[in-house]
MMTF fields as JSON, N, C-alpha, C and O atoms, coordinates in Angstrom:
{
  "mmtfVersion": "1.0.0",
  "mmtfProducer": "UNKNOWN",
  "numBonds": 439,
  "numAtoms": 440,
  "numGroups": 110,
  "numChains": 1,
  "numModels": 1,
  "chainsPerModel": [1],
  "groupsPerChain": [110],
  "chainIdList": ["A"],
  "bondAtomList": [4, 2, 8, 6, 12, 10, 16, 14, 20, 18, 24, 22, 28, 26, 32, 30, 36, 34, 40, 38, 44, 42, 48, 46, 52, 50, 56, 54, 60, 58, 64, 62, 68, 66, 72, 70, 76, 74, 80, 78, 84, 82, 88, 86, 92, 90, 96, 94, 100, 98, 104, 102, 108, 106, 112, 110, 116, 114, 120, 118, 124, 122, 128, 126, 132, 130, 136, 134, 140, 138, 144, 142, 148, 146, 152, 150, 156, 154, 160, 158, 164, 162, 168, 166, 172, 170, 176, 174, 180, 178, 184, 182, 188, 186, 192, 190, 196, 194, 200, 198, 204, 202, 208, 206, 212, 210, 216, 214, 220, 218, 224, 222, 228, 226, 232, 230, 236, 234, 240, 238, 244, 242, 248, 246, 252, 250, 256, 254, 260, 258, 264, 262, 268, 266, 272, 270, 276, 274, 280, 278, 284, 282, 288, 286, 292, 290, 296, 294, 300, 298, 304, 302, 308, 306, 312, 310, 316, 314, 320, 318, 324, 322, 328, 326, 332, 330, 336, 334, 340, 338, 344, 342, 348, 346, 352, 350, 356, 354, 360, 358, 364, 362, 368, 366, 372, 370, 376, 374, 380, 378, 384, 382, 388, 386, 392, 390, 396, 394, 400, 398, 404, 402, 408, 406, 412, 410, 416, 414, 420, 418, 424, 422, 428, 426, 432, 430, 436, 434],
  "bondOrderList": [1, 1, 1, 1, 1, 1, 1, 1, 1, 1, 1, 1, 1, 1, 1, 1, 1, 1, 1, 1, 1, 1, 1, 1, 1, 1, 1, 1, 1, 1, 1, 1, 1, 1, 1, 1, 1, 1, 1, 1, 1, 1, 1, 1, 1, 1, 1, 1, 1, 1, 1, 1, 1, 1, 1, 1, 1, 1, 1, 1, 1, 1, 1, 1, 1, 1, 1, 1, 1, 1, 1, 1, 1, 1, 1, 1, 1, 1, 1, 1, 1, 1, 1, 1, 1, 1, 1, 1, 1, 1, 1, 1, 1, 1, 1, 1, 1, 1, 1, 1, 1, 1, 1, 1, 1, 1, 1, 1, 1],
  "groupList": [{"groupName": "MET", "atomNameList": ["N", "CA", "C", "O"], "elementList": ["N", "C", "C", "O"], "formalChargeList": [0, 0, 0, 0], "bondAtomList": [1, 0, 2, 1, 3, 2], "bondOrderList": [1, 1, 2], "singleLetterCode": "M", "chemCompType": "L-PEPTIDE LINKING"}, {"groupName": "ASP", "atomNameList": ["N", "CA", "C", "O"], "elementList": ["N", "C", "C", "O"], "formalChargeList": [0, 0, 0, 0], "bondAtomList": [1, 0, 2, 1, 3, 2], "bondOrderList": [1, 1, 2], "singleLetterCode": "D", "chemCompType": "L-PEPTIDE LINKING"}, {"groupName": "ARG", "atomNameList": ["N", "CA", "C", "O"], "elementList": ["N", "C", "C", "O"], "formalChargeList": [0, 0, 0, 0], "bondAtomList": [1, 0, 2, 1, 3, 2], "bondOrderList": [1, 1, 2], "singleLetterCode": "R", "chemCompType": "L-PEPTIDE LINKING"}, {"groupName": "PHE", "atomNameList": ["N", "CA", "C", "O"], "elementList": ["N", "C", "C", "O"], "formalChargeList": [0, 0, 0, 0], "bondAtomList": [1, 0, 2, 1, 3, 2], "bondOrderList": [1, 1, 2], "singleLetterCode": "F", "chemCompType": "L-PEPTIDE LINKING"}, {"groupName": "GLU", "atomNameList": ["N", "CA", "C", "O"], "elementList": ["N", "C", "C", "O"], "formalChargeList": [0, 0, 0, 0], "bondAtomList": [1, 0, 2, 1, 3, 2], "bondOrderList": [1, 1, 2], "singleLetterCode": "E", "chemCompType": "L-PEPTIDE LINKING"}, {"groupName": "LYS", "atomNameList": ["N", "CA", "C", "O"], "elementList": ["N", "C", "C", "O"], "formalChargeList": [0, 0, 0, 0], "bondAtomList": [1, 0, 2, 1, 3, 2], "bondOrderList": [1, 1, 2], "singleLetterCode": "K", "chemCompType": "L-PEPTIDE LINKING"}, {"groupName": "GLY", "atomNameList": ["N", "CA", "C", "O"], "elementList": ["N", "C", "C", "O"], "formalChargeList": [0, 0, 0, 0], "bondAtomList": [1, 0, 2, 1, 3, 2], "bondOrderList": [1, 1, 2], "singleLetterCode": "G", "chemCompType": "PEPTIDE LINKING"}, {"groupName": "TYR", "atomNameList": ["N", "CA", "C", "O"], "elementList": ["N", "C", "C", "O"], "formalChargeList": [0, 0, 0, 0], "bondAtomList": [1, 0, 2, 1, 3, 2], "bondOrderList": [1, 1, 2], "singleLetterCode": "Y", "chemCompType": "L-PEPTIDE LINKING"}, {"groupName": "THR", "atomNameList": ["N", "CA", "C", "O"], "elementList": ["N", "C", "C", "O"], "formalChargeList": [0, 0, 0, 0], "bondAtomList": [1, 0, 2, 1, 3, 2], "bondOrderList": [1, 1, 2], "singleLetterCode": "T", "chemCompType": "L-PEPTIDE LINKING"}, {"groupName": "PRO", "atomNameList": ["N", "CA", "C", "O"], "elementList": ["N", "C", "C", "O"], "formalChargeList": [0, 0, 0, 0], "bondAtomList": [1, 0, 2, 1, 3, 2], "bondOrderList": [1, 1, 2], "singleLetterCode": "P", "chemCompType": "L-PEPTIDE LINKING"}, {"groupName": "VAL", "atomNameList": ["N", "CA", "C", "O"], "elementList": ["N", "C", "C", "O"], "formalChargeList": [0, 0, 0, 0], "bondAtomList": [1, 0, 2, 1, 3, 2], "bondOrderList": [1, 1, 2], "singleLetterCode": "V", "chemCompType": "L-PEPTIDE LINKING"}, {"groupName": "ALA", "atomNameList": ["N", "CA", "C", "O"], "elementList": ["N", "C", "C", "O"], "formalChargeList": [0, 0, 0, 0], "bondAtomList": [1, 0, 2, 1, 3, 2], "bondOrderList": [1, 1, 2], "singleLetterCode": "A", "chemCompType": "L-PEPTIDE LINKING"}, {"groupName": "LEU", "atomNameList": ["N", "CA", "C", "O"], "elementList": ["N", "C", "C", "O"], "formalChargeList": [0, 0, 0, 0], "bondAtomList": [1, 0, 2, 1, 3, 2], "bondOrderList": [1, 1, 2], "singleLetterCode": "L", "chemCompType": "L-PEPTIDE LINKING"}, {"groupName": "ILE", "atomNameList": ["N", "CA", "C", "O"], "elementList": ["N", "C", "C", "O"], "formalChargeList": [0, 0, 0, 0], "bondAtomList": [1, 0, 2, 1, 3, 2], "bondOrderList": [1, 1, 2], "singleLetterCode": "I", "chemCompType": "L-PEPTIDE LINKING"}, {"groupName": "GLN", "atomNameList": ["N", "CA", "C", "O"], "elementList": ["N", "C", "C", "O"], "formalChargeList": [0, 0, 0, 0], "bondAtomList": [1, 0, 2, 1, 3, 2], "bondOrderList": [1, 1, 2], "singleLetterCode": "Q", "chemCompType": "L-PEPTIDE LINKING"}, {"groupName": "SER", "atomNameList": ["N", "CA", "C", "O"], "elementList": ["N", "C", "C", "O"], "formalChargeList": [0, 0, 0, 0], "bondAtomList": [1, 0, 2, 1, 3, 2], "bondOrderList": [1, 1, 2], "singleLetterCode": "S", "chemCompType": "L-PEPTIDE LINKING"}, {"groupName": "HIS", "atomNameList": ["N", "CA", "C", "O"], "elementList": ["N", "C", "C", "O"], "formalChargeList": [0, 0, 0, 0], "bondAtomList": [1, 0, 2, 1, 3, 2], "bondOrderList": [1, 1, 2], "singleLetterCode": "H", "chemCompType": "L-PEPTIDE LINKING"}, {"groupName": "TRP", "atomNameList": ["N", "CA", "C", "O"], "elementList": ["N", "C", "C", "O"], "formalChargeList": [0, 0, 0, 0], "bondAtomList": [1, 0, 2, 1, 3, 2], "bondOrderList": [1, 1, 2], "singleLetterCode": "W", "chemCompType": "L-PEPTIDE LINKING"}],
  "groupTypeList": [0, 1, 0, 2, 3, 1, 4, 5, 6, 5, 3, 7, 8, 9, 2, 10, 11, 5, 1, 8, 12, 9, 11, 12, 13, 2, 8, 10, 1, 14, 10, 13, 10, 6, 14, 10, 7, 10, 2, 9, 1, 5, 2, 13, 5, 1, 1, 12, 15, 4, 1, 8, 15, 2, 3, 12, 9, 10, 8, 1, 11, 2, 10, 7, 1, 11, 11, 15, 4, 15, 12, 12, 7, 16, 15, 11, 3, 12, 12, 10, 15, 7, 2, 16, 13, 10, 0, 12, 15, 9, 12, 1, 11, 0, 11, 1, 10, 2, 9, 10, 9, 17, 11, 9, 11, 10, 5, 4, 14, 9],
  "groupIdList": [1, 2, 3, 4, 5, 6, 7, 8, 9, 10, 11, 12, 13, 14, 15, 16, 17, 18, 19, 20, 21, 22, 23, 24, 25, 26, 27, 28, 29, 30, 31, 32, 33, 34, 35, 36, 37, 38, 39, 40, 41, 42, 43, 44, 45, 46, 47, 48, 49, 50, 51, 52, 53, 54, 55, 56, 57, 58, 59, 60, 61, 62, 63, 64, 65, 66, 67, 68, 69, 70, 71, 72, 73, 74, 75, 76, 77, 78, 79, 80, 81, 82, 83, 84, 85, 86, 87, 88, 89, 90, 91, 92, 93, 94, 95, 96, 97, 98, 99, 100, 101, 102, 103, 104, 105, 106, 107, 108, 109, 110],
  "secStructList": [7, 7, 7, 3, 3, 7, 6, 6, 1, 7, 3, 3, 7, 7, 7, 7, 7, 7, 3, 3, 3, 3, 3, 3, 3, 3, 7, 1, 1, 3, 3, 3, 3, 3, 3, 3, 3, 3, 7, 6, 6, 1, 7, 2, 2, 2, 2, 2, 2, 2, 7, 1, 1, 7, 3, 3, 3, 3, 3, 3, 3, 3, 3, 3, 3, 6, 6, 6, 7, 7, 3, 3, 3, 3, 3, 3, 3, 3, 3, 3, 3, 4, 4, 4, 7, 1, 3, 3, 3, 3, 4, 4, 4, 1, 7, 7, 1, 1, 7, 7, 6, 6, 1, 7, 7, 7, 7, 7, 7, 7],
  "xCoordList": [0.847, 0.0, 0.885, 1.87, 0.544, 1.293, 0.836, -0.323, 1.757, 1.434, 2.509, 3.679, 2.096, 3.079, 2.812, 1.68, 3.864, 3.79, 4.196, 5.088, 3.529, 3.964, 4.956, 5.284, 5.428, 6.462, 5.982, 6.804, 4.66, 4.122, 3.781, 3.333, 3.982, 3.711, 2.344, 2.013, 1.545, 0.24, 0.441, 1.251, -0.296, -0.118, -1.32, -2.441, -1.061, -2.072, -2.025, -0.949, -3.181, -3.261, -3.941, -4.65, -3.731, -4.388, -5.896, -6.397, -6.599, -8.056, -8.477, -7.914, -9.462, -9.965, -11.164, -12.163, -11.063, -12.154, -13.261, -12.993, -14.496, -15.639, -16.736, -16.863, -17.527, -18.668, -19.936, -20.073, -20.858, -22.159, -23.068, -23.114, -23.792, -24.687, -26.033, -26.101, -27.113, -28.437, -28.771, -28.674, -29.162, -29.369, -30.621, -31.117, -31.116, -32.228, -31.667, -31.07, -31.865, -31.383, -32.603, -33.413, -32.727, -33.868, -33.381, -32.435, -34.018, -33.799, -35.051, -35.957, -35.117, -36.272, -37.564, -38.579, -37.537, -38.781, -38.761, -39.714, -37.692, -37.613, -37.018, -36.315, -37.32, -36.701, -36.012, -36.643, -34.726, -33.941, -33.492, -32.902, -33.782, -33.37, -32.469, -32.851, -31.28, -30.339, -29.111, -29.077, -28.104, -26.848, -25.803, -25.53, -25.223, -24.088, -22.876, -23.016, -21.703, -20.471, -19.609, -19.345, -19.171, -18.329, -17.129, -17.197, -16.032, -14.855, -15.156, -15.865, -14.626, -14.947, -14.61, -15.29, -13.602, -13.17, -13.685, -13.214, -14.63, -15.13, -16.639, -17.353, -17.101, -18.535, -18.952, -18.103, -20.248, -20.738, -20.317, -19.871, -20.457, -20.099, -18.628, -18.301, -17.747, -16.325, -16.067, -15.323, -16.675, -16.486, -17.002, -16.356, -18.158, -18.704, -17.835, -17.658, -17.297, -16.464, -15.142, -14.629, -14.592, -13.297, -13.401, -12.406, -14.562, -14.747, -14.781, -15.556, -13.95, -13.909, -14.779, -14.882, -15.407, -16.188, -17.514, -18.033, -18.069, -19.332, -20.553, -21.628, -20.396, -21.519, -21.456, -20.379, -22.608, -22.698, -23.185, -24.296, -22.368, -22.843, -23.811, -23.562, -24.909, -25.921, -26.228, -26.492, -26.194, -26.561, -27.893, -28.308, -28.544, -29.867, -30.805, -31.462, -30.847, -31.596, -33.065, -33.399, -33.927, -35.358, -35.7, -35.441, -36.275, -36.565, -38.069, -38.849, -38.465, -39.869, -40.157, -39.288, -41.384, -41.852, -42.06, -42.721, -41.506, -41.592, -43.022, -43.413, -43.79, -45.152, -46.115, -46.829, -46.131, -47.095, -46.539, -47.292, -45.225, -44.529, -44.68, -44.531, -44.972, -45.089, -43.731, -42.942, -43.475, -42.222, -42.187, -43.088, -41.139, -40.983, -40.197, -40.603, -39.065, -38.266, -37.23, -36.977, -36.644, -35.588, -34.381, -34.529, -33.19, -31.972, -30.881, -30.72, -30.136, -29.035, -27.918, -27.216, -27.752, -26.708, -27.21, -27.846, -26.909, -27.373, -26.315, -25.734, -26.058, -25.189, -26.06, -26.833, -25.936, -26.729, -25.789, -24.797, -26.102, -25.283, -25.387, -26.484, -24.257, -24.258, -25.131, -25.741, -25.203, -25.994, -27.48, -28.204, -27.943, -29.371, -29.76, -30.946, -28.781, -29.078, -29.507, -28.767, -30.715, -31.238, -30.931, -30.595, -31.048, -30.808, -30.28, -30.668, -29.396, -28.858, -28.767, -28.211, -29.313, -29.328, -29.216, -29.731, -28.543, -28.62, -30.089, -30.818, -30.505, -31.918, -32.4, -33.534, -31.554, -31.999, -32.085, -32.64, -31.551, -31.635, -32.956, -33.287, -33.696, -34.972, -36.023, -36.242, -36.657, -37.675, -38.932, -39.288, -39.588, -40.858, -41.973, -42.615, -42.197, -43.237, -44.576, -45.62, -44.512, -45.71, -45.292, -44.115, -46.204, -45.838, -45.426, -46.118, -44.303, -43.827, -43.377, -42.943, -43.471, -43.145, -41.675, -41.347, -40.788, -39.364, -38.838, -37.643, -39.709, -39.276, -38.791, -39.365, -37.732, -37.266, -38.342, -39.097, -38.394, -39.384, -39.116, -37.975, -40.153, -40.038, -40.221, -41.217, -39.251, -39.35, -40.251, -40.142, -41.143, -42.065, -41.359, -40.53, -41.699, -41.133, -41.88, -43.108, -41.158, -41.848, -42.591, -43.226],
  "yCoordList": [-1.181, 0.0, 1.234, 1.301, 2.184, 3.425, 4.367, 4.782, 4.703, 5.625, 6.7, 6.447, 7.887, 8.947, 9.577, 9.592, 10.091, 10.69, 12.151, 12.514, 12.995, 14.384, 14.536, 13.562, 15.75, 15.986, 15.729, 15.534, 15.724, 15.467, 13.997, 13.623, 13.163, 11.737, 11.306, 10.122, 12.249, 11.885, 11.16, 11.585, 10.063, 9.323, 9.496, 9.727, 9.379, 9.539, 8.32, 7.822, 7.854, 6.741, 7.242, 8.248, 6.553, 7.008, 6.842, 5.931, 7.709, 7.642, 6.476, 6.274, 5.717, 4.583, 5.056, 5.502, 4.958, 5.387, 4.333, 3.135, 4.792, 3.895, 4.497, 5.716, 3.62, 4.042, 3.959, 3.088, 4.869, 4.859, 3.892, 3.885, 3.073, 2.095, 2.134, 1.813, 2.523, 2.454, 0.985, 0.145, 0.682, -0.717, -0.902, 0.022, -2.144, -2.568, -3.603, -4.598, -3.356, -4.253, -4.783, -4.01, -6.082, -6.715, -7.306, -8.094, -6.932, -7.573, -8.39, -8.448, -9.013, -9.842, -9.033, -9.504, -7.832, -7.068, -5.701, -4.933, -5.383, -4.084, -4.195, -5.151, -3.198, -3.023, -1.666, -0.652, -1.647, -0.417, -0.117, -0.962, 1.092, 1.527, 2.736, 3.717, 2.665, 3.77, 3.55, 2.677, 4.349, 4.296, 3.514, 3.837, 2.493, 1.783, 2.082, 2.583, 1.775, 2.14, 0.91, 0.143, 0.735, -0.406, 0.091, 1.114, -0.652, -0.313, -0.601, -1.559, 0.214, 0.055, -1.327, -1.788, -1.984, -3.265, -4.462, -5.582, -4.245, -5.321, -5.481, -4.566, -6.678, -6.924, -6.582, -6.489, -6.397, -6.136, -7.274, -7.041, -8.499, -9.676, -9.642, -9.974, -9.245, -9.164, -8.158, -8.441, -6.985, -5.959, -6.427, -6.195, -7.083, -7.559, -8.658, -8.705, -9.533, -10.63, -10.134, -10.703, -9.079, -8.564, -7.547, -7.278, -6.984, -5.943, -6.558, -7.48, -6.056, -6.59, -5.794, -6.164, -4.707, -3.869, -4.504, -4.235, -5.35, -6.05, -5.149, -5.536, -3.949, -3.04, -2.463, -2.141, -2.337, -1.762, -0.323, -0.091, 0.656, 2.041, 2.299, 1.897, 2.97, 3.312, 4.793, 5.257, 5.537, 6.952, 7.155, 6.344, 8.238, 8.577, 7.365, 6.979, 6.785, 5.542, 5.821, 6.667, 5.094, 5.096, 3.714, 2.711, 3.658, 2.384, 2.144, 2.962, 0.992, 0.62, -0.61, -1.461, -0.698, -1.912, -2.957, -2.681, -4.159, -5.189, -5.685, -5.995, -5.76, -6.292, -5.298, -5.645, -4.068, -3.082, -2.217, -1.525, -2.258, -1.456, 0.041, 0.833, 0.431, 1.849, 2.388, 1.682, 3.644, 4.286, 4.503, 5.121, 3.989, 4.172, 5.434, 6.238, 5.612, 6.821, 6.953, 6.018, 8.136, 8.449, 8.887, 9.627, 8.444, 8.808, 9.154, 8.468, 10.209, 10.589, 9.548, 9.346, 8.885, 7.871, 6.779, 7.044, 5.547, 4.39, 3.297, 3.092, 2.599, 1.423, 0.194, 0.123, -0.778, -2.002, -3.15, -3.371, -3.875, -5.021, -6.12, -6.434, -6.71, -7.806, -8.96, -9.654, -9.175, -10.277, -10.128, -11.123, -8.916, -8.677, -8.657, -8.62, -8.68, -8.624, -9.998, -10.976, -10.05, -11.271, -11.276, -12.316, -10.11, -9.974, -8.574, -7.602, -8.491, -7.21, -7.254, -8.195, -6.234, -6.231, -4.805, -3.877, -4.621, -3.311, -3.01, -3.886, -1.805, -1.441, -1.644, -2.072, -1.342, -1.483, -2.938, -3.212, -3.874, -5.299, -5.924, -7.037, -5.216, -5.737, -5.548, -4.436, -6.627, -6.576, -5.894, -6.021, -5.181, -4.541, -5.563, -5.657, -6.322, -7.332, -6.703, -7.052, -5.772, -5.071, -3.714, -3.517, -2.783, -1.464, -1.553, -2.164, -0.941, -0.869, 0.561, 1.252, 1.015, 2.413, 2.763, 3.936, 1.787, 2.079, 1.956, 2.14, 1.651, 1.539, 2.893, 3.924, 2.901, 4.178, 4.807, 4.11, 6.116, 6.826, 6.6, 6.683, 6.32, 6.107, 7.447, 8.137, 7.812, 9.079, 8.908, 7.935, 9.863, 9.815, 10.249, 11.158, 9.584, 9.931, 11.127, 11.178, 12.101, 13.271, 12.914, 13.776],
  "zCoordList": [0.0, 0.0, 0.0, 0.736, -0.804, -0.902, 0.203, 0.236, 1.113, 2.198, 2.261, 1.975, 2.635, 2.849, 4.211, 4.694, 4.812, 6.135, 6.052, 5.285, 6.853, 6.917, 8.065, 8.742, 8.28, 9.302, 10.73, 11.625, 10.961, 12.301, 12.514, 13.598, 11.509, 11.651, 11.16, 11.215, 10.68, 10.142, 8.819, 7.995, 8.609, 7.363, 6.447, 6.899, 5.16, 4.132, 3.219, 2.887, 2.823, 1.88, 0.611, 0.644, -0.5, -1.728, -1.647, -0.988, -2.309, -2.34, -3.232, -4.307, -2.781, -3.546, -4.351, -3.786, -5.673, -6.54, -6.531, -6.62, -6.424, -6.448, -7.306, -7.418, -7.908, -8.715, -7.884, -7.025, -8.146, -7.493, -8.232, -9.462, -7.472, -8.07, -7.353, -6.167, -8.051, -7.435, -7.164, -8.059, -5.934, -5.562, -4.722, -4.078, -4.758, -3.911, -2.937, -3.346, -1.656, -0.612, 0.126, 0.636, 0.179, 0.858, 2.166, 2.18, 3.263, 4.55, 4.846, 4.015, 6.004, 6.332, 6.309, 5.796, 6.855, 6.972, 6.297, 6.437, 5.566, 4.914, 3.515, 3.189, 2.707, 1.402, 1.44, 1.739, 1.139, 1.175, -0.252, -0.925, -0.697, -2.028, -1.852, -1.213, -2.416, -2.288, -3.128, -3.995, -2.863, -3.606, -2.811, -1.655, -3.427, -2.836, -3.715, -4.831, -3.208, -3.895, -4.112, -3.186, -5.364, -5.73, -6.528, -7.209, -6.431, -7.228, -8.692, -9.001, -9.592, -11.019, -11.584, -12.501, -11.074, -11.624, -10.827, -11.028, -9.939, -9.072, -9.196, -9.607, -8.827, -8.711, -7.275, -6.388, -7.048, -5.693, -4.777, -3.654, -5.254, -4.461, -4.044, -2.905, -4.951, -4.631, -3.526, -2.587, -3.628, -2.606, -1.243, -0.221, -1.226, 0.042, 0.646, 1.863, -0.184, 0.308, 0.883, 1.847, 0.296, 0.73, 1.857, 2.531, 2.075, 3.081, 4.466, 4.721, 5.355, 6.719, 7.692, 8.862, 7.234, 8.148, 8.54, 9.623, 7.666, 7.897, 7.854, 8.311, 7.306, 7.122, 5.719, 5.216, 5.098, 3.762, 3.886, 4.364, 3.461, 3.495, 2.34, 1.203, 2.649, 1.652, 1.815, 2.924, 0.713, 0.764, 0.059, -0.77, 0.4, -0.137, -0.028, -0.995, 1.166, 1.397, 1.697, 2.526, 1.006, 1.288, 1.813, 1.148, 2.994, 3.651, 3.639, 4.127, 3.066, 2.931, 3.78, 3.971, 4.286, 4.941, 3.858, 2.857, 4.039, 3.0, 2.795, 1.669, 3.853, 3.737, 3.087, 2.146, 3.59, 3.08, 1.95, 1.265, 1.758, 0.75, 0.987, 0.057, 2.21, 2.528, 2.97, 3.599, 2.632, 2.994, 4.5, 5.067, 5.146, 6.583, 6.883, 7.723, 6.196, 6.388, 5.277, 4.517, 5.21, 4.249, 5.062, 6.035, 4.679, 5.386, 4.384, 3.374, 4.66, 3.774, 3.815, 2.824, 4.968, 5.117, 6.043, 7.063, 5.664, 6.428, 6.337, 5.271, 7.425, 7.41, 7.607, 8.563, 6.702, 6.769, 7.101, 6.406, 8.156, 8.546, 7.502, 7.04, 7.125, 6.157, 6.646, 5.832, 7.952, 8.513, 8.218, 8.197, 7.992, 7.771, 6.292, 5.966, 5.406, 3.972, 3.474, 3.585, 2.923, 2.324, 0.828, 0.262, 0.193, -1.233, -1.52, -0.871, -2.495, -2.939, -4.454, -5.021, -5.112, -6.57, -7.09, -6.467, -8.235, -8.877, -9.198, -9.663, -8.954, -9.121, -10.549, -10.767, -11.517, -12.902, -13.356, -14.42, -12.579, -12.932, -12.491, -12.898, -11.672, -11.196, -12.288, -12.767, -12.666, -13.726, -13.209, -12.037, -14.088, -13.735, -13.876, -14.922, -12.823, -12.825, -12.473, -13.025, -11.542, -11.097, -10.565, -10.26, -10.445, -9.914, -8.441, -7.626, -8.122, -6.738, -6.463, -7.384, -5.227, -4.939, -5.119, -5.295, -5.081, -5.187, -6.62, -6.852, -7.576, -8.975, -9.47, -9.118, -10.288, -10.832, -11.715, -12.393, -11.692, -12.498, -13.978, -14.432, -14.707, -16.152, -16.842, -16.624, -17.68, -18.401, -19.6, -20.346, -19.776, -20.9, -22.165, -22.151, -23.269, -24.556, -25.131, -25.053, -25.713, -26.281, -27.544, -28.152]
}
């Protein structure tokens, strides 16, 4: 790992570039829709397997009740424990089987 130190002993590491990915996270009783971050050359699975923190950071998170599909709350930042994740998928990979409140807005054609 490339590290540099300043004259006071503070160390700096290189910034890790990550891409934003709109995702749907399913827990036992909730559906979370928000932005997760992955390295450009990795799959979500690879990042989760290599991450030792055991929490997935999610930004702009909307949390829905899984049973009623009603919005419970919105949070700018949320940490989701890996132990509670039942399913994780890129949002655009989810097929439109039926209308759901967390589906991305469809743009109308002019």
